[in-house]
TIDRENRO-216814 format. One record per atom (N, C-alpha, C, O, CB): atom name; x, z, y. Coordinates in steps of 0.05 Angstrom, whole numbers. Each point is the difference from the previous one (the first is absolute). Glycine has a CB too. Example, Ala and Ser with C-alpha at 12.3 -4.5 7.8 and 13.67 -1.06 7.14 Angstrom:
REM TIDRENRO-216814
REC   zator       px       pz       py
REC       N      264      156     -114
REC      CA      -18        0       24
REC       C       18        0       24
REC       O       21       13        0
REC      CB      -59       12      -23
REC       N       31      -39       44
REC      CA       16        1       24
REC       C      -15       14       22
REC       O       10        4       22
REC      CB       14      -47      -35
This chain:
REM TIDRENRO-216814
REC   zator       px       pz       py
REC       N     -665      -50     -830
REC      CA       16       -9       24
REC       C       17      -16      -13
REC       O       -5      -22        9
REC      CB        2       60       22
REC       N       19      -40      -46
REC      CA       15      -12      -12
REC       C        4      -22       -8
REC       O       20      -15       -1
REC      CB      -22       44       -3
REC       N      -30      -33       -4
REC      CA      -10      -26      -17
REC       C       -9      -19       26
REC       O       -3      -24       -3
REC      CB      -18       50      -47
REC       N       16      -10       80
REC      CA       -4      -19       17
REC       C       19      -17       13
REC       O       -1      -23        6
REC      CB      -28       48       -4
REC       N       49       -4        0
REC      CA       38       -1       10
REC       C        6      -29      -16
REC       O        5      -22       11
REC      CB       16       86      -13
REC       N      -22      -58      -27
REC      CA        6      -27      -19
REC       C      -14      -27        4
REC       O        9      -23       -1
REC      CB       -4       58      -32
REC       N      -33      -25       38
REC      CA      -18      -28        9
REC       C        6      -16       26
REC       O       -8      -23        4
REC      CB      -28       48      -27
REC       N       50       -8       42
REC      CA       -3       -6       26
REC       C       24      -19        2
REC       O        0      -24        7
REC      CB      -25       68       11
REC       N       49      -26      -27
REC      CA       27      -14      -13
REC       C       -4      -29      -10
REC       O        9      -21       10
REC      CB        6       67      -27
REC       N      -32      -43       -8
REC      CA        6      -30      -13
REC       C      -17      -18       17
REC       O       -5      -21      -11
REC      CB       14       34      -40
REC       N      -18      -11       72
REC      CA      -14      -23       17
REC       C       19       -8       20
REC       O       -1      -23        9
REC      CB      -44       40      -13
REC       N       69        6       13
REC      CA       19      -14       23
REC       C       14      -21      -11
REC       O       12        0      -22
REC      CB       -3       41       46
REC       N      -11      -64       -7
REC      CA       17      -27       -1
REC       C       27        6        7
REC       O        1       10       23
REC      CB      -39      -39       -9
REC       N       62       27      -24
REC      CA       24        0       10
REC       C        8      -20       26
REC       O       -6      -24       -2
REC      CB       14       38      -47
REC       N        1       -6       67
REC      CA       14      -29       11
REC       C       27       12        8
REC       O        8       23       -3
REC      CB      -51      -52       24
REC       N       57        3       -9
REC      CA       29       -5        0
REC       C       10       24       27
REC       O      -17        7       17
REC      CB       13      -70      -37
REC       N       21       71       21
REC      CA        8       14       24
REC       C        2      -14       20
REC       O       12      -22       -1
REC      CB        7       50      -20
REC       N      -30      -18       45
REC      CA       16      -15       23
REC       C       27       11       15
REC       O        2       23        8
REC      CB      -49      -37        0
REC       N       72       -9       -6
REC      CA       20        7        3
REC       C        9      -23       19
REC       O       -3      -25       -3
REC      CB        6       54      -41
REC       N        9      -16       68
REC      CA        0      -12       24
REC       C       34      -11        4
REC       O        9       13       18
REC      CB      -54       22        1
REC       N       60      -50      -27
REC      CA       25       -3        4
REC       C       12        9       19
REC       O      -16       -2       19
REC      CB        9      -25      -38
REC       N       30       38       27
REC      CA        7        7       20
REC       C       29       -9       10
REC       O       10       10       20
REC      CB      -43       22      -32
REC       N       46      -55       -8
REC      CA       17      -19       17
REC       C       27       25       -6
REC       O        3       13      -20
REC      CB      -44      -46       66
REC       N       57       33      -24
REC      CA       30       19      -10
REC       C      -10       29       14
REC       O      -14        5       19
REC      CB       63      -48      -15
REC       N      -40       53      -17
REC      CA       -2       30        3
REC       C        6        6       24
REC       O       18      -13        9
REC      CB       -7       23      -50
REC       N      -24       10       59
REC      CA        2       10       28
REC       C       32       20        2
REC       O        8       19      -13
REC      CB      -72      -17       17
REC       N       76      -17       17
REC      CA       25       16       14
REC       C       -3       35       -8
REC       O      -22       12       -2
REC      CB       23      -52       49
REC       N       20       51      -49
REC      CA       -4       26       -1
REC       C       -3        2       32
REC       O        5      -17       17
REC      CB       23       32      -64
REC       N      -42       21       50
REC      CA       -2       -4       25
REC       C       18       26       -3
REC       O       -2       18      -17
REC      CB      -45      -46       37
REC       N       67       26        2
REC      CA       30       13       14
REC       C      -12       23        8
REC       O      -18       -2       16
REC      CB       47      -38        3
REC       N      -20       68      -29
REC      CA      -11       26       15
REC       C       15       15       19
REC       O       21       12       -6
REC      CB      -41       -9      -31
REC       N       13       -2       56
REC      CA       19        4       29
REC       C       15       23      -11
REC       O       -6       14      -20
REC      CB      -28      -29       65
REC       N       58       17      -28
REC      CA       16       23        3
REC       C       -7       30       16
REC       O       10        5       22
REC      CB       17      -45      -26
REC       N      -36       50       -4
REC      CA      -13       23       12
REC       C       19       22       15
REC       O       13       17      -12
REC      CB      -47      -26      -25
REC       N       35        7       61
REC      CA       21       22        8
REC       C       -9       26        1
REC       O      -23        5        8
REC      CB       44      -35       16
REC       N        4       56      -35
REC      CA      -15       18        6
REC       C       27       13       15
REC       O       23       -4       -7
REC      CB      -67        6      -32
REC       N       34       13       60
REC      CA       19       15       13
REC       C      -15       22       11
REC       O      -22       -2       12
REC      CB       52      -36       -2
REC       N      -20       57      -14
REC      CA       -5       29       14
REC       C        3       -2       28
REC       O      -19        8       15
REC      CB       35       16      -52
REC       N       11      -35       47
REC      CA        5        4       25
REC       C      -21      -17       16
REC       O       -9        7       22
REC      CB       58        3      -33
REC       N      -54      -31       -1
REC      CA      -29      -22       17
REC       C      -26       28        1
REC       O       -8        8       21
REC      CB       17      -76      -52
REC       N      -17       77        7
REC      CA      -21       19       -2
REC       C       -4       22       22
REC       O      -21        8       10
REC      CB       29      -17      -55
REC       N       17       15       49
REC      CA       13       19       14
REC       C       -3       -8       30
REC       O       -2       19       16
REC      CB       35       -8      -56
REC       N      -33      -31       47
REC      CA        0      -12       34
REC       C      -22        0        1
REC       O      -11       18       14
REC      CB       45      -45       -5
REC       N      -51        0      -27
REC      CA      -37        9        1
REC       C       -8       23        6
REC       O      -17        6       17
REC      CB        8      -30      -48
REC       N       21       39       17
REC      CA      -21       37        8
REC       C        6       12       22
REC       O      -15       17        9
REC      CB       14        0      -53
REC       N       24      -24       56
REC      CA       -1        8       28
REC       C      -10      -20       29
REC       O       13       -1       21
REC      CB       25       29      -47
REC       N      -61      -42       21
REC      CA       -6      -14       15
REC       C      -33        9       -2
REC       O      -13        8      -20
REC      CB       57      -45       17
REC       N      -52       31       29
REC      CA      -26       18        3
REC       C      -28      -20      -19
REC       O        0      -24       -3
REC      CB       20       49       63
REC       N      -39       -4      -69
REC      CA      -25      -23      -13
REC       C       -3      -17       16
REC       O       -4       -1       25
REC      CB      -23       27      -47
REC       N       31      -48       -3
REC      CA      -13      -28       18
REC       C      -36        2        2
REC       O      -11      -17       14
REC      CB       57      -20      -37
REC       N      -58       52       13
REC      CA      -34        6        6
REC       C       -6       14       20
REC       O      -11       -9       20
REC      CB        1       10      -62
REC       N       18       26       41
REC      CA       -3       21       20
REC       C       21       -2       17
REC       O      -11        2       22
REC      CB      -13       27      -48
REC       N       42      -30       28
REC      CA       31       -2       13
REC       C        8       22        3
REC       O       16       -1       19
REC      CB      -20      -34        5
REC       N        4       66      -36
REC      CA        8       20      -10
REC       C       28        1       -6
REC       O        9       -5      -22
REC      CB      -50        7        9
REC       N       56        5       34
REC      CA       29        6       -4
REC       C       14       24      -27
REC       O      -10       21       -7
REC      CB        4      -34       64
REC       N       20        6      -62
REC      CA       14       26      -20
REC       C      -13        4      -30
REC       O       13       14      -16
REC      CB       -6       14       62
REC       N      -27      -38      -51
REC      CA      -18        7      -15
REC       C       -2      -29      -29
REC       O      -14        4      -20
REC      CB      -11       31       72
REC       N       34      -53      -49
REC      CA        5      -21       -7
REC       C       11        7      -25
REC       O       18       17        0
REC      CB      -15      -39       43
REC       N      -15        6      -73
REC      CA        7      -13      -21
REC       C        8      -32       -3
REC       O      -14      -17       11
REC      CB      -13       54      -21
REC       N       50      -44       -6
REC      CA        8      -27      -10
REC       C      -34       -3       -7
REC       O      -12       20       -6
REC      CB       72      -18      -16
REC       N      -73      -25       23
REC      CA      -23      -11      -12
REC       C        1      -28       -8
REC       O       -2      -18       17
REC      CB      -19       49        7
REC       N       23      -35      -49
REC      CA       -3      -29      -18
REC       C      -25       -7        7
REC       O      -20       15        1
REC      CB       48       -8      -42
REC       N      -24      -47       48
REC      CA      -22      -15        3
REC       C      -10       13      -31
REC       O       12       12      -17
REC      CB        3      -61       53
REC       N      -47       38      -33
REC      CA      -13        4      -34
REC       C       -8      -25       -9
REC       O      -12       -2      -21
REC      CB       -8       48       26
REC       N       27      -70       13
REC      CA       -2      -28       -7
REC       C       25      -14      -26
REC       O       25       -3        1
REC      CB      -45        2       56
REC       N        5       -4      -74
REC      CA       30      -13      -21
REC       C       15       14      -14
REC       O       22       -8       -8
REC      CB      -14      -18       37
REC       N      -18       52      -35
REC      CA       18       23       -7
REC       C      -21       -7      -36
REC       O      -21      -13       -3
REC      CB       39       61       66
REC       N       -2      -32      -83
REC      CA      -14       -3      -24
REC       C       -5       29       -3
REC       O        5       14       19
REC      CB       16      -57      -40
REC       N      -32       55       -3
REC      CA      -19       18        2
REC       C       25       16       -9
REC       O       15       -6      -18
REC      CB      -71      -13       11
REC       N       57       50       26
REC      CA       17       17       -4
REC       C       30      -18       13
REC       O       19       13      -10
REC      CB      -52       14      -37
REC       N       42      -44       59
REC      CA       20       -7       13
REC       C       -1        2       23
REC       O      -22        0       11
REC      CB       29      -21      -39
REC       N       16       23       45
REC      CA       -5       -7       27
REC       C       12      -15        5
REC       O       20       -3      -13
REC      CB      -29       31       26
REC       N        2      -51       12
REC      CA       16      -27       10
REC       C       35       13       14
REC       O        9       21        9
REC      CB      -69      -52        7
REC       N       67       11      -19
REC      CA       27        1       21
REC       C       -1       15       17
REC       O      -16       -6       18
REC      CB       25      -31      -21
REC       N        5       61        6
REC      CA        7       23       19
REC       C       -1      -20       34
REC       O       -9       10       20
REC      CB       49       28      -65
REC       N      -30      -65       45
REC      CA       -2      -12       23
REC       C      -27      -12        9
REC       O       -2      -11       22
REC      CB       48        5      -33
REC       N      -65        9       -6
REC      CA      -32       -3       11
REC       C       -6       30        4
REC       O      -16        9      -16
REC      CB       -3      -56      -11
REC       N       29       61       44
REC      CA      -19       26        9
REC       C       -3       10       31
REC       O       15       -7       18
REC      CB        0       23      -64
REC       N      -31       -3       48
REC      CA        0       14       27
REC       C      -12       26        2
REC       O      -11       11      -19
REC      CB       11      -52       36
REC       N        3       52       10
REC      CA        2       28       -1
REC       C      -39        9        2
REC       O      -15      -12       15
REC      CB       79       15       13
REC       N      -69       13      -39
REC      CA      -26       20       -1
REC       C        6       20       -9
REC       O       13        5      -21
REC      CB      -42      -33       17
REC       N       12       50       27
REC      CA        1       26        5
REC       C       -7       11      -30
REC       O      -17      -13      -12
REC      CB        4       11       67
REC       N       26       29      -72
REC      CA       -2        9      -17
REC       C      -33       20        6
REC       O      -12        0       21
REC      CB       73      -10      -32
REC       N      -69       28      -17
REC      CA      -19       19        7
REC       C       10       29       13
REC       O       17       14      -11
REC      CB      -41      -40      -26
REC       N       13       33       57
REC      CA        8       29        5
REC       C      -23       17       -3
REC       O      -21      -10       -8
REC      CB       57       -1       39
REC       N      -33       40      -23
REC      CA      -23       23      -11
REC       C      -22      -10       18
REC       O        1        3       24
REC      CB       29       44      -35
REC       N      -45      -57        1
REC      CA      -30       -7        7
REC       C       -5      -20       16
REC       O      -17        3       17
REC      CB        8       35      -21
REC       N       26      -63        1
REC      CA       -2      -28        2
REC       C       10      -18      -25
REC       O       21        4      -12
REC      CB      -16        8       62
REC       N      -18      -26      -53
REC      CA        2      -25      -17
REC       C       23      -21       19
REC       O        1      -10       23
REC      CB      -60       15      -46
REC       N       73       -4        4
REC      CA       18      -22       18
REC       C        4      -26        0
REC       O       -1       -9      -23
REC      CB       18       39       22
REC       N      -13      -45       17
REC      CA       -9      -32       -3
REC       C       11      -16      -23
REC       O      -11      -20       -8
REC      CB       10       19       56
REC       N       26       11      -60
REC      CA        7      -16      -30
REC       C       -8        5      -26
REC       O        6      -12      -20
REC      CB       28        8       39
REC       N      -57       33      -14
REC      CA      -24       -3      -28
REC       C      -13       -4        5
REC       O      -12      -10      -19
REC      CB       14       29       -4
REC       N      -19      -20       50
REC      CA      -22      -19       12
REC       C       -4      -35       -6
REC       O      -20      -13       -6
REC      CB       29       52       42
REC       N       20      -47      -33
REC      CA       15      -29       -1
REC       C      -14       -4      -21
REC       O      -22      -10       -2
REC      CB       69       10       19
REC       N      -20       14      -43
REC      CA       -6       -9      -27
REC       C      -28        4      -18
REC       O       -6      -12      -21
REC      CB       53       20       26
REC       N      -65       13       13
REC      CA      -21       -1      -24
REC       C      -23      -22       21
REC       O      -23        8       -2
REC      CB       30       54      -31
REC       N       -3      -82       47
REC      CA      -19       -9       18
REC       C      -19       10       11
REC       O      -23      -10        0
REC      CB       34      -14      -17
REC       N       -1       50       30
REC      CA      -19       13       18
REC       C        5      -10       30
REC       O      -14       14       16
REC      CB       11       28      -48
REC       N       19      -59       45
REC      CA        9       -7       27
REC       C       -3      -27        5
REC       O       -2       -6       24
REC      CB       32       41      -25
REC       N      -31      -51      -12
REC      CA      -13      -34       -6
REC       C      -11       -5      -18
REC       O       -6       13      -20
REC      CB       31      -29       35
REC       N      -30      -10       -7
REC      CA       -5      -18      -33
REC       C       20      -10       -9
REC       O       20       -3       14
REC      CB      -59      -13       -6
REC       N       39        9      -34
REC      CA       19      -16      -26
REC       C        8      -22       23
REC       O       22        0       11
REC      CB      -50        7      -69
REC       N       10      -22       63
REC      CA       13      -27       18
REC       C       20       17       34
REC       O       22       -4        9
REC      CB      -80      -41      -30
REC       N       44       57       28
REC      CA       15        2       28
REC       C       22       20      -13
REC       O       18       -4       16
REC      CB      -62       -3       29
REC       N       52       23      -60
REC      CA       19       14      -11
REC       C       17      -26       -6
REC       O       22        0       11
REC      CB      -48       46      -29
REC       N       20      -70        0
REC      CA       15      -13        3
REC       C       15      -21       16
REC       O       22      -10       -7
REC      CB      -39       29      -18
REC       N        1      -26       49
REC      CA        7       -9       23
REC       C       21       19       21
REC       O       18      -10       13
REC      CB      -65      -14      -23
REC       N       41       53       12
REC      CA       16       16       19
REC       C       22        9      -21
REC       O       21        5       12
REC      CB      -60       13       26
REC       N       41      -15      -59
REC      CA       29        3      -14
REC       C       18      -17        7
REC       O       18        9       14
REC      CB      -37        7      -49
REC       N       20      -43       28
REC      CA       22      -13        9
REC       C        1        1       34
REC       O       21        3       11
REC      CB      -24      -33      -57
REC       N      -12       28       53
REC      CA        8        6       37
REC       C       15       27        2
REC       O       13        1       20
REC      CB      -59      -24        1
REC       N       47       47      -38
REC      CA        4       23        0
REC       C       36        4      -12
REC       O       19       14        6
REC      CB      -81       -6      -11
REC       N       53      -34      -18
REC      CA       29        3       -9
REC       C       22      -13       22
REC       O       21       12        6
REC      CB      -41      -16      -57
REC       N       12      -19       62
REC      CA       18      -12       10
REC       C       12        9       33
REC       O       20       -6       13
REC      CB      -41      -28      -49
REC       N       -5       54       39
REC      CA        3       24       28
REC       C       23       13       -9
REC       O       22       -4       10
REC      CB      -74       17        4
REC       N       49        6      -37
REC      CA       16        9       -8
REC       C       32       -5       -2
REC       O       18       16        4
REC      CB      -59      -10      -14
REC       N       42      -30        2
REC      CA       30       -9       -5
REC       C       14      -12       25
REC       O       25       -3        2
REC      CB      -38       -6      -50
REC       N       -6        2       65
REC      CA        6       -8       23
REC       C        9       34       15
REC       O       24       -1        8
REC      CB      -61      -52      -11
REC       N       28       72        6
REC      CA        4       27       14
REC       C       30        3       -6
REC       O       20        0       15
REC      CB      -71       23      -21
REC       N       48      -18      -26
REC      CA       25        8      -10
REC       C       29      -12        4
REC       O       21       13        1
REC      CB      -55       -2      -30
REC       N       31      -47       30
REC      CA       16      -17        7
REC       C       12        6       33
REC       O       21        2       12
REC      CB      -48      -35      -51
REC       N       -5       33       45
REC      CA       14        8       34
REC       C       12       19       17
REC       O       10       -1       22
REC      CB      -34      -19      -24
REC       N       17       44      -22
REC      CA       21       24       13
REC       C       34       -9      -15
REC       O       23        7        6
REC      CB      -70       42       -5
REC       N       36      -66      -18
REC      CA       37       -4       -8
REC       C        9       13      -26
REC       O       22       -1      -10
REC      CB       -8        5       60
REC       N      -43       13      -63
REC      CA       12       17      -24
REC       C       -7      -17      -22
REC       O       -6       16      -17
REC      CB        1       34       36
REC       N        1      -72      -28
REC      CA       -2      -17      -19
REC       C       20        9      -25
REC       O       22       -9        3
REC      CB      -36      -28       34
REC       N       12       50      -57
REC      CA       22       -3      -23
REC       C        5      -26       -3
REC       O      -14      -20       -4
REC      CB        3       58      -21
REC       N       43      -32       29
REC      CA       20      -30      -10
REC       C       -6       -9      -28
REC       O        0      -23       -9
REC      CB       43       38       37
REC       N      -49       11      -43
REC      CA       -6      -17      -27
REC       C      -31      -17       -5
REC       O       -6      -17      -17
REC      CB       37       57       -2
REC       N      -39      -34       33
REC      CA      -28      -18        0
REC       C        5      -24        8
REC       O       20       -5       12
REC      CB      -49       37       -2
REC       N       10      -51      -18
REC      CA        1      -26        6
REC       C      -10       -8       30
REC       O      -19       13        8
REC      CB       13      -18      -59
REC       N       15      -10       67
REC      CA       -6        0       26
REC       C      -27      -11        4
REC       O       -5      -19      -16
REC      CB       52       16       28
REC       N      -71       10        8
REC      CA      -24        1       -2
REC       C       -7      -35        6
REC       O       15      -12       15
REC      CB      -20       71       -1
REC       N      -11      -68      -22
REC      CA       -8      -31        1
REC       C        2       -2       33
REC       O       10      -20       10
REC      CB      -46       13      -57
REC       N       28       24       60
REC      CA       -8      -12       28
REC       C       22        2       20
REC       O       -3       -5       24
REC      CB      -45       18      -31
REC       N       75       -4       -5
REC      CA       21       -3       10
REC       C       18      -23       -5
REC       O        3      -10      -23
REC      CB      -12       52       26
REC       N       21      -49       18
REC      CA        9      -32        1
REC       C       33        0        2
REC       O       10       -3       22
REC      CB      -57      -15        6
REC       N       61       20      -51
REC      CA       24       -6       -3
REC       C       16      -20       12
REC       O       -9      -22        2
REC      CB       -5       41      -32
REC       N       39      -14       39
REC      CA       17      -15       16
REC       C       10      -22      -21
REC       O       10        6      -22
REC      CB        4       35       58
REC       N      -18      -69      -27
REC      CA        2      -20      -27
REC       C       41       -5        7
REC       O       13      -15      -15
REC      CB      -84      -21       14
């Protein structure tokens, strides 16, 4: 076996490596500031479940899109989904496991639910003063 390997290596013709010039180095990607707010998460959890509409059983569910391994996205990118209860799997667990919607449908609906949740909290006048004003709010000039 060693003899065959040596013979095969002797027949190999080395070639130059292929190198594509990159020009200037790529600009650094700025990481967004992730908002962490217990107050906001509690406000989200007080809303009815976005999937089934059941009130009083919601948890703050973070979007699954654009997150890192074992990292949650910004708290502002969350929406209410109901929790597990005796004998019933909640929408939060089913959503995270991909049992409610396809991945593509989840990605589309997450953006809608996030925006709707932010609008609801803003409309109730409960938006925490310590958080940035949501993008949909027009500030006076």
